[in-house]
C-alpha positions as CSV (number, residue, x, y, z in Angstrom):
1,X,-10.0,48.0,-104.4
2,X,-13.5,49.5,-104.6
3,X,-14.7,51.6,-107.6
4,X,-15.6,55.1,-106.7
5,X,-18.6,57.1,-107.9
6,X,-19.0,60.8,-106.9
7,X,-22.3,62.6,-107.2
8,X,-22.6,65.9,-109.1
9,X,-23.4,67.7,-105.8
10,X,-20.1,66.4,-104.3
11,X,-18.2,67.4,-107.4
12,X,-19.7,70.9,-107.2
13,X,-18.9,71.1,-103.5
14,X,-15.3,70.1,-104.1
15,X,-14.9,72.7,-106.9
16,X,-16.2,75.4,-104.6
17,X,-13.5,74.8,-102.0
18,X,-9.9,75.9,-102.0
19,X,-7.2,73.7,-103.5
20,X,-5.9,72.5,-100.1
21,X,-9.3,71.2,-99.1
22,X,-9.8,69.6,-102.5
23,X,-6.5,67.7,-102.2
24,X,-7.1,66.7,-98.6
25,X,-10.6,65.3,-99.4
26,X,-9.4,63.6,-102.6
27,X,-6.6,61.8,-100.6
28,X,-9.2,60.6,-98.1
29,X,-11.4,59.3,-100.9
30,X,-8.4,57.4,-102.4
31,X,-7.6,55.8,-99.0
32,X,-11.2,54.7,-98.5
33,X,-11.3,53.2,-102.0
34,X,-8.5,50.8,-100.9
35,X,-10.0,50.0,-97.5
36,X,-13.5,51.4,-96.8
37,X,-13.3,50.0,-93.2
38,X,-10.0,51.7,-92.3
39,X,-10.0,52.6,-88.6
40,X,-7.5,55.5,-88.4
41,X,-9.8,58.0,-90.2
42,X,-12.7,59.7,-88.5
43,X,-15.5,57.6,-90.1
44,X,-18.8,56.7,-88.4
45,X,-21.7,54.5,-89.7
46,X,-24.9,56.5,-90.0
47,X,-27.7,55.4,-87.7
48,X,-30.7,53.9,-89.5
49,X,-28.8,53.6,-92.8
50,X,-27.1,50.3,-93.3
51,X,-23.8,50.7,-95.2
52,X,-24.0,54.5,-95.1
53,X,-21.0,56.3,-93.5
54,X,-19.8,59.8,-92.6
55,X,-16.2,60.9,-93.2
56,X,-15.0,63.9,-91.3
57,X,-12.3,66.1,-92.9
58,X,-11.8,69.1,-90.7
59,X,-15.0,71.1,-90.6
60,X,-16.4,69.2,-93.6
61,X,-18.4,66.0,-93.7
62,X,-18.7,63.6,-96.7
63,X,-21.5,61.0,-96.8
64,X,-21.1,57.8,-98.7
65,X,-22.6,54.4,-99.2
66,X,-20.7,51.1,-99.6
67,X,-22.3,48.8,-102.1
68,X,-20.5,45.5,-101.6
69,X,-22.2,43.5,-104.3
70,X,-20.9,46.0,-106.9
71,X,-17.6,46.6,-105.1
72,X,-18.5,50.3,-105.2
73,X,-18.4,53.3,-102.9
74,X,-20.8,56.1,-103.8
75,X,-20.1,59.5,-102.3
76,X,-23.4,61.3,-102.4
77,X,-23.3,64.4,-100.2
78,X,-20.6,66.8,-98.9
79,X,-21.0,70.0,-96.8
80,X,-19.9,71.8,-93.7
81,X,-20.7,70.2,-90.3
82,X,-23.6,72.5,-89.7
83,X,-25.4,71.9,-93.0
84,X,-24.7,68.3,-93.9
85,X,-27.6,66.6,-92.0
86,X,-30.3,69.2,-93.0
87,X,-33.0,67.7,-95.2
88,X,-32.9,69.1,-98.7
89,X,-36.0,70.2,-100.6
């Protein structure tokens, strides 16, 4: 089982969503922590970023990185489909 780290921005995103969305995303994160390469979820590897992935949960996207040497999955960004890939700052 992989350890999970969630960035402050993802925590803030989750807190701003309704309870059903929070539960759904939390369950997906739990599933990924057991098997980050599971095939029955809508997960895609991001182009140009080795070990970076996108998880689709309804209209939301959660970006994460798998750090094998630390047995860690770092969830670093979450947003709606239309906003997730926009550059910040």
